[in-house]
Backbone as CSV, one residue per row, in Angstrom:
resi,resn,N_x,N_y,N_z,CA_x,CA_y,CA_z,C_x,C_y,C_z
1,MET,196.944,8.454,57.385,195.997,8.550,56.270,195.578,9.999,56.032
2,LYS,195.325,10.740,57.121,194.887,12.130,56.989,195.965,12.979,56.341
3,ALA,197.216,12.756,56.740,198.320,13.543,56.182,198.449,13.292,54.684
4,LYS,198.339,12.028,54.263,198.447,11.698,52.840,197.300,12.326,52.061
5,LYS,196.092,12.261,52.609,194.946,12.825,51.915,195.051,14.335,51.802
6,THR,195.560,14.990,52.846,195.743,16.442,52.805,196.722,16.830,51.708
7,LYS,197.820,16.077,51.587,198.797,16.351,50.533,198.172,16.157,49.157
8,GLY,197.366,15.087,49.006,196.711,14.831,47.724,195.745,15.943,47.360
9,PHE,195.008,16.455,48.336,194.063,17.547,48.085,194.820,18.785,47.604
10,LYS,195.888,19.142,48.289,196.648,20.350,47.920,197.290,20.197,46.546
11,LYS,197.753,18.998,46.226,198.360,18.757,44.918,197.324,18.916,43.808
12,ASN,196.132,18.340,43.998,195.074,18.444,42.988,194.576,19.875,42.849
13,LEU,194.469,20.575,43.971,194.022,21.970,43.938,195.028,22.834,43.180
14,SER,196.321,22.620,43.418,197.336,23.409,42.718,197.303,23.122,41.213
15,PHE,196.971,21.876,40.822,196.842,21.539,39.398,195.758,22.387,38.743
16,TYR,194.594,22.490,39.397,193.494,23.281,38.825,193.803,24.779,38.881
17,ARG,194.478,25.211,39.903,194.828,26.637,39.999,195.794,27.055,38.894
18,ILE,196.802,26.205,38.628,197.827,26.550,37.636,197.281,26.447,36.217
19,ASN,196.541,25.360,35.943,196.159,25.076,34.558,194.802,25.641,34.156
20,PHE,193.908,25.926,35.129,192.573,26.415,34.786,192.212,27.710,35.515
21,SER,193.219,28.321,36.161,193.061,29.658,36.764,191.968,29.716,37.837
22,PHE,191.862,28.668,38.651,190.945,28.718,39.799,191.563,29.600,40.878
23,GLN,190.803,30.584,41.333,191.283,31.518,42.354,190.205,31.698,43.423
24,PRO,190.606,31.981,44.662,189.604,32.238,45.703,188.869,33.547,45.433
25,PRO,187.646,33.682,45.936,186.895,32.687,46.732,186.402,31.539,45.859
26,TYR,186.574,30.316,46.394,186.177,29.126,45.643,184.674,28.895,45.790
27,GLN,184.058,28.407,44.694,182.595,28.213,44.669,182.287,26.721,44.599
28,LEU,181.621,26.225,45.642,181.273,24.811,45.730,179.780,24.632,45.471
29,VAL,179.450,23.602,44.700,178.047,23.266,44.401,177.757,21.904,45.005
30,PHE,176.733,21.824,45.871,176.380,20.581,46.566,175.172,19.934,45.903
31,ASP,175.175,18.589,45.894,173.941,17.862,45.561,173.357,17.266,46.843
32,GLY,172.175,16.653,46.749,171.483,16.137,47.937,172.249,15.028,48.627
33,ASN,172.911,14.133,47.868,173.659,13.011,48.459,174.797,13.517,49.345
34,PHE,175.495,14.535,48.857,176.619,15.069,49.615,176.138,15.725,50.918
35,ILE,175.058,16.487,50.834,174.531,17.168,52.032,174.095,16.142,53.072
36,LYS,173.408,15.089,52.624,172.938,14.047,53.549,174.115,13.367,54.246
37,GLN,175.156,13.004,53.479,176.327,12.339,54.063,177.017,13.252,55.066
38,MET,177.111,14.519,54.745,177.775,15.474,55.629,177.017,15.625,56.949
39,LEU,175.690,15.714,56.885,174.887,15.893,58.095,174.811,14.614,58.917
40,ASP,174.751,13.468,58.254,174.657,12.191,58.983,175.910,11.918,59.815
41,HIS,177.074,12.385,59.352,178.335,12.106,60.050,178.906,13.344,60.754
42,ASN,178.081,14.390,60.855,178.466,15.613,61.583,179.838,16.144,61.133
43,VAL,180.005,16.279,59.853,181.278,16.746,59.289,181.355,18.265,59.412
44,ASP,182.445,18.740,60.032,182.692,20.183,60.118,183.372,20.619,58.818
45,LEU,182.558,20.896,57.805,183.077,21.166,56.474,183.854,22.482,56.422
46,ASP,183.362,23.501,57.093,184.039,24.806,57.056,185.458,24.710,57.610
47,LYS,185.631,23.949,58.678,186.955,23.791,59.289,187.907,23.071,58.333
48,GLN,187.421,21.986,57.711,188.268,21.232,56.786,188.616,22.056,55.543
49,LEU,187.636,22.810,55.041,187.888,23.630,53.854,188.927,24.713,54.133
50,PHE,188.826,25.338,55.296,189.808,26.380,55.641,191.200,25.768,55.823
51,LYS,191.246,24.564,56.378,192.538,23.880,56.571,193.195,23.577,55.222
52,HIS,192.388,23.172,54.238,192.930,22.804,52.929,193.258,24.021,52.072
53,THR,192.398,25.030,52.094,192.500,26.118,51.117,193.037,27.424,51.684
54,LYS,192.790,27.666,53.004,193.158,28.955,53.623,192.530,30.128,52.854
55,ALA,191.305,29.912,52.393,190.647,30.933,51.569,189.144,30.929,51.840
56,LYS,188.483,31.945,51.320,187.042,32.070,51.490,186.319,31.104,50.555
57,ILE,185.202,30.543,51.045,184.434,29.554,50.289,182.986,30.032,50.161
58,TRP,182.436,29.898,48.961,181.016,30.149,48.740,180.340,28.825,48.424
59,LYS,179.239,28.538,49.149,178.534,27.261,48.979,177.211,27.487,48.265
60,HIS,176.976,26.642,47.242,175.782,26.785,46.400,175.085,25.441,46.244
61,THR,173.868,25.514,45.733,173.167,24.367,45.169,172.366,24.882,43.973
62,THR,171.707,23.994,43.274,170.938,24.432,42.104,169.440,24.304,42.385
63,ILE,168.655,24.968,41.554,167.194,24.924,41.712,166.673,23.514,41.482
64,CYS,167.287,22.782,40.546,166.853,21.399,40.274,167.118,20.487,41.477
65,VAL,168.255,20.667,42.148,168.555,19.883,43.356,167.553,20.215,44.446
66,LEU,167.252,21.500,44.615,166.297,21.926,45.647,164.899,21.419,45.326
67,ARG,164.563,21.349,44.042,163.248,20.832,43.637,163.120,19.367,44.035
68,GLU,164.181,18.591,43.829,164.159,17.177,44.218,164.038,17.039,45.739
69,LEU,164.787,17.858,46.500,164.744,17.771,47.961,163.394,18.225,48.511
70,THR,162.732,19.121,47.804,161.390,19.556,48.226,160.419,18.381,48.183
71,SER,160.544,17.549,47.149,159.665,16.382,47.040,159.995,15.312,48.089
72,LEU,161.213,15.363,48.639,161.640,14.363,49.627,161.812,14.954,51.025
73,GLN,161.242,16.150,51.271,161.500,16.813,52.560,160.866,16.082,53.738
74,HIS,159.807,15.304,53.499,159.215,14.542,54.592,160.132,13.398,55.041
75,LEU,161.027,12.925,54.134,161.979,11.869,54.490,163.292,12.445,55.020
76,PHE,163.736,13.568,54.445,165.018,14.165,54.830,164.822,15.651,55.142
77,PRO,164.170,15.943,56.271,163.913,17.364,56.573,165.175,18.172,56.840
78,ARG,166.176,17.571,57.484,167.430,18.293,57.781,168.178,18.658,56.495
79,VAL,168.180,17.716,55.547,168.860,17.951,54.271,168.179,19.085,53.526
80,PHE,166.843,19.076,53.509,166.085,20.121,52.814,166.312,21.484,53.471
81,LYS,166.331,21.510,54.783,166.530,22.772,55.493,167.930,23.338,55.227
82,TYR,168.948,22.456,55.223,170.328,22.909,54.946,170.431,23.456,53.524
83,ALA,169.801,22.758,52.564,169.861,23.188,51.163,169.168,24.528,50.968
84,GLN,168.111,24.771,51.730,167.411,26.056,51.628,168.308,27.220,52.040
85,GLY,169.220,26.960,52.981,170.108,28.018,53.459,171.254,28.336,52.514
86,LEU,171.454,27.529,51.461,172.529,27.779,50.485,172.050,28.735,49.400
87,SER,173.005,29.418,48.774,172.651,30.269,47.627,172.309,29.370,46.438
88,LYS,171.335,29.817,45.642,170.829,28.994,44.540,171.366,29.504,43.201
89,ILE,171.891,28.562,42.401,172.332,28.879,41.047,171.143,28.705,40.117
90,ASN,170.881,29.723,39.317,169.773,29.645,38.361,170.237,28.829,37.160
91,CYS,169.855,27.556,37.152,170.295,26.652,36.096,169.484,26.791,34.816
92,LYS,168.372,27.529,34.862,167.521,27.808,33.688,166.883,26.550,33.097
93,HIS,166.658,25.564,33.964,165.917,24.370,33.539,164.463,24.570,33.980
94,ILE,163.676,25.120,33.091,162.311,25.511,33.459,161.457,24.288,33.783
95,GLU,161.557,23.264,32.938,160.747,22.064,33.171,161.341,21.175,34.253
96,GLY,162.603,21.383,34.539,163.249,20.579,35.579,163.882,19.318,35.024
97,VAL,165.095,19.038,35.451,165.805,17.818,35.062,166.348,17.176,36.338
98,SER,166.955,16.011,36.196,167.528,15.344,37.371,168.728,16.147,37.875
99,PRO,169.057,16.041,39.174,170.204,16.780,39.708,171.516,16.474,38.977
100,ALA,171.700,15.204,38.587,172.942,14.837,37.894,173.039,15.570,36.553
101,GLU,171.946,15.580,35.786,171.937,16.285,34.499,172.120,17.785,34.693
102,CYS,171.511,18.306,35.728,171.614,19.736,36.017,173.062,20.127,36.326
103,LEU,173.735,19.350,37.186,175.121,19.666,37.565,176.069,19.525,36.375
104,LEU,175.839,18.509,35.544,176.662,18.353,34.346,176.483,19.529,33.391
105,ASP,175.260,20.056,33.330,174.973,21.149,32.399,175.609,22.472,32.861
106,ILE,175.551,22.754,34.154,176.022,24.074,34.610,177.548,24.206,34.557
107,VAL,178.274,23.060,34.575,179.743,23.156,34.559,180.317,23.171,33.143
108,LYS,179.491,22.867,32.134,179.989,22.873,30.763,180.118,24.307,30.262
109,PRO,181.199,24.608,29.493,181.337,25.956,28.920,180.192,26.265,27.968
110,LYS,179.677,27.466,28.079,178.536,27.874,27.253,179.030,28.728,26.078
111,PRO,178.776,28.287,24.817,179.220,29.080,23.662,178.571,30.469,23.610
112,GLU,177.336,30.574,24.102,176.651,31.875,24.054,177.270,32.895,25.003
113,PHE,178.042,32.410,25.994,178.751,33.302,26.918,180.252,33.361,26.612
114,GLY,180.635,33.061,25.378,182.044,33.139,24.981,182.825,31.873,25.253
115,GLY,182.159,30.806,25.681,182.846,29.542,25.931,183.706,29.536,27.184
116,ASP,183.474,30.504,28.097,184.287,30.560,29.321,183.877,29.459,30.290
117,ASN,184.853,29.027,31.116,184.573,27.998,32.113,183.827,28.593,33.293
118,ASN,182.952,27.773,33.873,182.328,28.121,35.155,183.202,27.518,36.248
119,TYR,183.680,28.352,37.136,184.669,27.900,38.124,183.967,27.323,39.355
120,PHE,183.310,26.165,39.151,182.601,25.487,40.233,183.341,24.211,40.615
121,TRP,183.365,23.958,41.949,183.717,22.631,42.448,182.400,21.892,42.671
122,VAL,182.271,20.707,42.129,181.052,19.930,42.325,181.284,18.911,43.423
123,CYS,180.435,18.945,44.455,180.556,18.035,45.605,179.417,17.028,45.545
124,THR,179.753,15.758,45.380,178.740,14.711,45.255,179.289,13.384,45.749
125,GLN,178.390,12.515,46.202,178.738,11.148,46.601,178.307,10.134,45.542
126,ASP,177.752,10.600,44.435,177.276,9.716,43.362,178.479,9.319,42.493
127,ASP,178.814,8.032,42.489,179.992,7.550,41.746,179.848,7.760,40.240
128,GLU,178.672,7.499,39.721,178.453,7.658,38.277,178.589,9.117,37.862
129,LEU,178.024,10.012,38.663,178.134,11.445,38.371,179.592,11.904,38.469
130,ARG,180.333,11.390,39.441,181.746,11.765,39.583,182.549,11.356,38.359
131,SER,182.319,10.129,37.854,183.058,9.664,36.674,182.710,10.501,35.444
132,ASN,181.440,10.926,35.322,181.053,11.775,34.186,181.658,13.175,34.306
133,LEU,181.738,13.690,35.517,182.298,15.029,35.716,183.802,15.055,35.457
134,LEU,184.492,13.951,35.791,185.938,13.904,35.590,186.324,13.894,34.111
135,GLN,185.364,13.586,33.228,185.625,13.656,31.794,185.671,15.101,31.290
136,ILE,185.164,16.030,32.100,185.267,17.458,31.778,186.518,17.981,32.478
137,ASP,187.470,18.485,31.711,188.811,18.764,32.235,188.827,19.778,33.368
138,HIS,188.042,20.847,33.247,188.202,21.995,34.139,187.344,21.922,35.398
139,VAL,186.789,20.754,35.717,185.858,20.652,36.852,186.488,19.876,37.995
140,PRO,186.804,20.513,39.127,187.223,19.772,40.325,186.024,19.040,40.942
141,VAL,186.223,17.782,41.232,185.153,16.951,41.801,185.547,16.593,43.227
142,CYS,184.656,16.873,44.175,184.941,16.636,45.596,183.940,15.651,46.177
143,TYR,184.347,14.999,47.252,183.493,14.008,47.908,183.989,13.823,49.333
144,LEU,183.216,13.074,50.134,183.605,12.757,51.507,184.221,11.367,51.521
145,PHE,185.495,11.299,51.886,186.230,10.042,51.929,186.108,9.443,53.327
146,GLN,185.780,8.138,53.380,185.544,7.445,54.660,184.528,8.205,55.501
147,ASN,183.535,8.786,54.822,182.364,9.436,55.425,182.635,10.768,56.116
148,ASN,183.880,11.112,56.388,184.100,12.346,57.154,185.267,13.209,56.670
149,LEU,186.073,12.735,55.696,187.207,13.517,55.199,186.865,14.130,53.842
150,PHE,186.953,15.449,53.771,186.675,16.146,52.521,187.867,15.986,51.588
151,GLU,187.621,15.466,50.388,188.713,15.142,49.459,188.355,15.590,48.045
152,MET,189.394,15.963,47.285,189.239,16.325,45.870,189.785,15.186,45.009
153,ALA,188.984,14.754,44.029,189.388,13.656,43.156,190.547,14.080,42.266
154,GLU,191.426,13.119,41.978,192.567,13.390,41.093,192.080,13.608,39.669
155,PRO,192.641,14.573,38.943,192.229,14.786,37.542,192.449,13.526,36.710
156,SER,191.635,13.365,35.686,191.728,12.171,34.844,193.035,12.160,34.060
157,ARG,193.392,10.974,33.595,194.641,10.828,32.840,194.583,11.602,31.515
158,THR,193.418,11.559,30.858,193.270,12.289,29.588,193.453,13.783,29.795
159,CYS,192.957,14.290,30.924,193.115,15.707,31.249,194.598,16.048,31.423
160,LYS,195.332,15.221,32.148,196.762,15.469,32.369,197.543,15.422,31.054
161,MET,197.213,14.433,30.200,197.910,14.310,28.916,197.616,15.505,28.012
162,ARG,196.376,15.976,28.038,196.006,17.129,27.210,196.742,18.387,27.669
163,ILE,196.831,18.570,28.976,197.555,19.731,29.517,199.034,19.651,29.160
164,LYS,199.607,18.445,29.248,201.027,18.257,28.925,201.301,18.596,27.465
165,SER,200.424,18.120,26.551,200.624,18.402,25.128,200.486,19.890,24.828
166,LEU,199.555,20.571,25.497,199.390,22.015,25.301,200.625,22.778,25.762
167,LYS,201.208,22.346,26.879,202.423,22.997,27.378,203.593,22.790,26.422
168,GLU,203.694,21.576,25.867,204.771,21.304,24.916,204.642,22.179,23.672
169,ILE,203.411,22.331,23.185,203.189,23.182,22.014,203.532,24.637,22.332
170,LYS,203.206,25.041,23.551,203.396,26.440,23.926,204.863,26.779,24.181
171,TYR,205.577,25.893,24.879,206.909,26.231,25.372,208.058,25.595,24.588
172,LEU,207.867,24.409,24.013,208.973,23.746,23.322,209.145,24.313,21.918
173,PRO,210.372,24.354,21.360,210.596,24.906,20.019,210.035,23.996,18.931
174,ASN,209.597,24.602,17.838,209.116,23.826,16.699,210.300,23.377,15.833
175,GLU,210.023,22.754,14.673,211.084,22.180,13.838,212.026,23.255,13.292
176,GLN,211.466,24.376,12.835,212.309,25.450,12.296,213.231,26.023,13.374
177,GLU,212.686,26.205,14.573,213.497,26.730,15.672,214.584,25.742,16.093
178,GLN,214.263,24.440,16.046,215.258,23.419,16.400,216.413,23.394,15.406
179,GLN,216.121,23.604,14.115,217.185,23.657,13.102,218.151,24.806,13.359
180,ILE,217.635,25.903,13.909,218.501,27.042,14.244,219.266,26.776,15.535
181,ILE,218.614,26.107,16.494,219.190,25.917,17.825,220.295,24.859,17.825
182,MET,220.118,23.758,17.063,221.054,22.627,17.137,222.502,23.001,16.821
183,PRO,222.790,23.728,15.699,224.205,24.102,15.461,224.766,25.029,16.528
184,ILE,223.935,25.894,17.086,224.390,26.779,18.165,224.755,25.958,19.397
185,LYS,223.947,24.935,19.707,224.228,24.050,20.852,225.553,23.321,20.660
186,LYS,225.788,22.808,19.436,227.040,22.085,19.159,228.243,23.001,19.337
187,GLU,228.112,24.234,18.831,229.219,25.193,18.947,229.507,25.525,20.407
188,ILE,228.460,25.700,21.201,228.628,26.015,22.628,229.304,24.849,23.349
189,LYS,228.894,23.611,23.036,229.506,22.438,23.664,230.987,22.333,23.316
190,GLN,231.321,22.611,22.053,232.717,22.561,21.622,233.557,23.610,22.340
191,GLN,233.014,24.816,22.465,233.729,25.886,23.172,233.939,25.527,24.641
192,GLN,232.918,24.948,25.266,233.035,24.540,26.666,234.102,23.459,26.844
193,ALA,234.158,22.514,25.900,235.168,21.449,25.983,236.575,22.021,25.831
194,GLU,236.759,22.964,24.889,238.078,23.592,24.704,238.506,24.364,25.941
195,LYS,237.583,25.103,26.541,237.894,25.854,27.764,238.286,24.920,28.896
196,ARG,237.581,23.813,29.019,237.889,22.851,30.079,239.280,22.255,29.891
197,MET,239.630,21.906,28.649,240.958,21.363,28.374,242.046,22.390,28.658
198,GLU,241.790,23.648,28.326,242.764,24.710,28.575,242.989,24.903,30.069
199,ARG,241.904,24.866,30.843,242.022,24.998,32.308,242.839,23.853,32.889
200,GLU,242.568,22.640,32.426,243.308,21.476,32.936,244.793,21.566,32.577
201,ARG,245.083,22.055,31.361,246.475,22.193,30.933,247.214,23.213,31.798
202,LYS,246.574,24.339,32.055,247.195,25.374,32.896,247.416,24.868,34.312
203,LEU,246.435,24.161,34.842,246.554,23.621,36.198,247.706,22.629,36.293
204,ALA,247.857,21.809,35.272,248.960,20.835,35.266,250.316,21.539,35.218
205,GLN,250.409,22.631,34.453,251.664,23.375,34.379,251.995,24.055,35.701
206,GLU,250.957,24.603,36.366,251.185,25.266,37.654,251.655,24.291,38.715
207,LEU,251.074,23.152,38.751,251.435,22.161,39.774,252.632,21.304,39.361
208,ALA,253.101,21.484,38.113,254.237,20.712,37.573,254.007,19.216,37.757
209,ILE,252.904,18.798,37.296,252.548,17.386,37.435,253.260,16.588,36.347
210,LYS,254.017,15.570,36.748,254.685,14.695,35.802,253.795,13.491,35.534
211,ILE,253.718,13.201,34.283,252.885,12.058,33.909,253.714,10.795,34.097
212,LYS,253.195,9.869,34.827,253.900,8.615,35.089,253.932,7.754,33.832
213,LYS,255.136,7.183,33.579,255.248,6.289,32.439,254.556,4.974,32.755
214,PRO,254.032,4.353,31.756,253.374,3.066,32.028,254.381,2.012,32.479
215,ALA,253.974,1.102,33.304,254.859,0.052,33.845,255.339,-0.856,32.734
216,LYS,256.655,-1.165,32.790,257.226,-2.067,31.793,256.900,-3.512,32.152
217,GLY,257.292,-4.402,31.230,257.061,-5.821,31.477,258.013,-6.357,32.533
218,PRO,257.831,-7.553,33.025,258.694,-8.132,34.072,260.095,-8.454,33.534
219,ASN,261.079,-8.510,34.434,262.446,-8.866,34.085,262.479,-10.309,33.575
220,PRO,263.045,-10.548,32.383,263.026,-11.927,31.844,263.791,-12.920,32.705
221,LEU,264.845,-12.440,33.441,265.595,-13.353,34.305,264.781,-13.811,35.505
222,SER,263.944,-12.895,35.968,263.097,-13.270,37.118,262.017,-14.257,36.712
223,VAL,261.691,-14.250,35.412,260.657,-15.162,34.922,261.242,-16.517,34.542
224,LYS,262.612,-16.575,34.413,263.265,-17.801,33.967,262.978,-18.959,34.930
225,LYS,262.714,-20.113,34.351,262.379,-21.279,35.170,263.618,-21.777,35.920
226,LYS,263.379,-22.276,37.134,264.477,-22.826,37.943,264.917,-24.185,37.388
227,LEU,266.244,-24.438,37.519,266.779,-25.702,37.016,266.432,-26.852,37.960
228,GLY,266.240,-28.006,37.377,265.958,-29.180,38.188,267.217,-29.764,38.817
229,LYS,267.060,-30.801,39.646,268.182,-31.411,40.362,269.140,-32.118,39.397
230,VAL,268.600,-32.788,38.378,269.429,-33.552,37.423,270.310,-32.603,36.637
231,THR,269.746,-31.544,36.146,270.514,-30.567,35.351,271.596,-29.920,36.206
232,LYS,271.297,-29.667,37.483,272.290,-29.074,38.386,273.493,-29.995,38.561
233,SER,273.237,-31.288,38.767,274.337,-32.246,38.966,275.201,-32.373,37.714
234,ILE,274.581,-32.364,36.535,275.331,-32.439,35.264,276.240,-31.232,35.129
235,LYS,275.711,-30.056,35.480,276.510,-28.830,35.371,277.710,-28.879,36.318
236,LYS,277.474,-29.418,37.523,278.585,-29.521,38.494,279.694,-30.420,37.955
237,ARG,279.304,-31.547,37.369,280.289,-32.482,36.813,281.096,-31.824,35.705
238,ARG,280.388,-31.149,34.828,281.074,-30.479,33.722,282.070,-29.441,34.258
239,HIS,281.638,-28.731,35.298,282.502,-27.710,35.880,283.773,-28.327,36.491
240,LYS,283.598,-29.491,37.158,284.752,-30.176,37.752,285.725,-30.628,36.669
241,ILE,285.205,-31.211,35.603,286.053,-31.695,34.501,286.829,-30.534,33.886
242,LYS,286.123,-29.451,33.705,286.753,-28.256,33.128,287.887,-27.763,34.017
243,ASN,287.666,-27.772,35.334,288.687,-27.323,36.282,289.919,-28.245,36.243
244,LYS,289.694,-29.542,36.133,290.797,-30.512,36.069,291.651,-30.266,34.844
245,LYS,290.964,-30.009,33.696,291.700,-29.768,32.445,292.565,-28.523,32.553
246,THR,292.003,-27.506,33.159,292.767,-26.254,33.310,293.968,-26.469,34.215
247,ARG,293.812,-27.273,35.280,294.939,-27.549,36.201,296.049,-28.300,35.458
248,ARG,295.697,-29.314,34.665,296.660,-30.096,33.932,297.433,-29.217,32.944
249,SER,296.667,-28.375,32.269,297.328,-27.507,31.276,298.282,-26.544,31.975
250,ASN,297.850,-26.067,33.120,298.716,-25.168,33.889,299.991,-25.873,34.343
251,LYS,299.904,-27.148,34.821,301.069,-27.918,35.283,302.024,-28.164,34.130
252,GLN,301.481,-28.537,32.970,302.345,-28.808,31.804,303.097,-27.545,31.383
253,GLY,302.441,-26.429,31.469,303.081,-25.151,31.110,304.224,-24.829,32.057
254,VAL,304.030,-25.105,33.335,305.078,-24.835,34.343,306.272,-25.760,34.115
255,ASN,306.025,-27.045,33.874,307.086,-28.021,33.650,307.926,-27.661,32.416
256,ASN,307.255,-27.239,31.364,307.964,-26.839,30.124,308.876,-25.651,30.385
257,GLU,308.408,-24.736,31.184,309.206,-23.559,31.494,310.474,-23.965,32.283
258,ILE,310.352,-24.928,33.249,311.498,-25.378,34.065,312.538,-26.072,33.184
259,ILE,312.034,-26.895,32.223,312.949,-27.628,31.329,313.731,-26.647,30.456
260,GLU,313.054,-25.665,29.964,313.714,-24.667,29.107,314.803,-23.919,29.896
261,GLN,314.509,-23.620,31.180,315.481,-22.886,32.006,316.734,-23.755,32.270
262,ASN,316.528,-25.057,32.538,317.649,-25.950,32.833,318.541,-26.158,31.591
263,SER,317.908,-26.199,30.469,318.679,-26.402,29.240,319.377,-25.101,28.846
């Protein structure tokens, strides 16, 4: 299971690196649920992150998340203390919003800053927040699988389809280019076929290969049906009669010759 999950993490990470230009050092943003799960199960996050990424990691949280943990520090003192030790992202929510709304807001491209992406990985155990984050194409979403394995969620299908269509527009030829390319392709194929035939012809001449004639039909005598017993006996009788007639004619001829000599 660990080997499969490691492969899945590296595959998803390479997708974001290639298509959205994520480069180290990677920046992770934690919410309270993720921190609590990590501390409750004694997850060595730094070790797992280095194993997956082989790169430097920066860990963050937001002021809104810290504000929520401050109100709950009497229930989760370890979580609050860990969050205090992280660097804080200034989310600019003066009145304060829920952590889920805050995390969704900071990862969205800001038009006032040129619409550039914020290269954050969001780490959360909230299923609803994860599904909302996956609708934003450029956001890697991470969580703890089976309570102790750090995993990156697979990009959504819409994200993959959008990337595929963008690549096709960028790299594949348009209609005008295809009209120019198609006759050139046909000509190249024809030239390749002629060259191949010429090579085969030369090879046949060098080796003096004789083309075998196709097999003829069977001998008609060999196909002839065998005669039955009745027909065989009739033929024998006819042959005997014929022989008798020839003997008689021969005897008469001899006798005539003797008579002529005596006379």
